[in-house]
N, C-alpha and C positions, 0 to 999 in steps of 0.2 A: 211433205215427204218423210217417208220412214228411214232409218239408220241403213237398210240394206242397199234402198236406192241411191242413196246419197254417197255411199261408198263407192258402187258401182259407177256413178256419175262421175266422181272424182277419181276413180282408179282410169276410166276409158280416158278423161281429159290429160291426166299425166299421161299415156302412152300415147296419147294424139302429139302432145307436146314434144316427147322425146323422138317421134318419128319426124315431126317439123324441123327439129335440130340437126336430125342425120341428113335429111334432105338438105337443107341448108347448106352444112358441112360439104356434101359433095359437090353442091353447085359452084360454092367458092372454089375448091379443088379444079374444076374445070373451064372457070371462066378467068380469065387473066386479070382484068382490072380492076377486080376486088370493090365492085358498087353492089353486087347482090347484097350484102348485109344492110347496108343503106336503104337502099329500096324496099326490100323486107320489112325493115324496122318500119319505114315510113308508110307501108301501105296496112300494116298491123295495128299501128298508130290511128290511121284513119277508121281502120274497122271497128276500134275500141270505142273512137269518138263515135261514131254513128250509131253502133251498139248503145252506147251509154245516154245518146239524144231518145233513142227508140223507147230506152226503159224509163226515162223522164216523162216520155208522152204517155207513156202506159200508167204509170203514178198518178198523173194528173188526171186522166181520164177516169181512173176508179175513184179518186177522191171526188172529183165531179160528180160522178155515178152515186156516190156513198151522200154527199149534199144533197142531191136532188131526191133520194129515197128517202 
């Protein structure tokens, strides 16, 4: 990726994170029991773990393809 693409992607991700944090804060105001943050963090953690597994599987496949070729 070139520098402009990396900058655009990182800016988009930063704005997305800001929007998610704003939504989370709004939800916490309207849900009295306060379990939103814990549930949100659990779901994010599961998503990160899944994405990490997908990435590792992709790396393994690329390595195998490189070895075969």
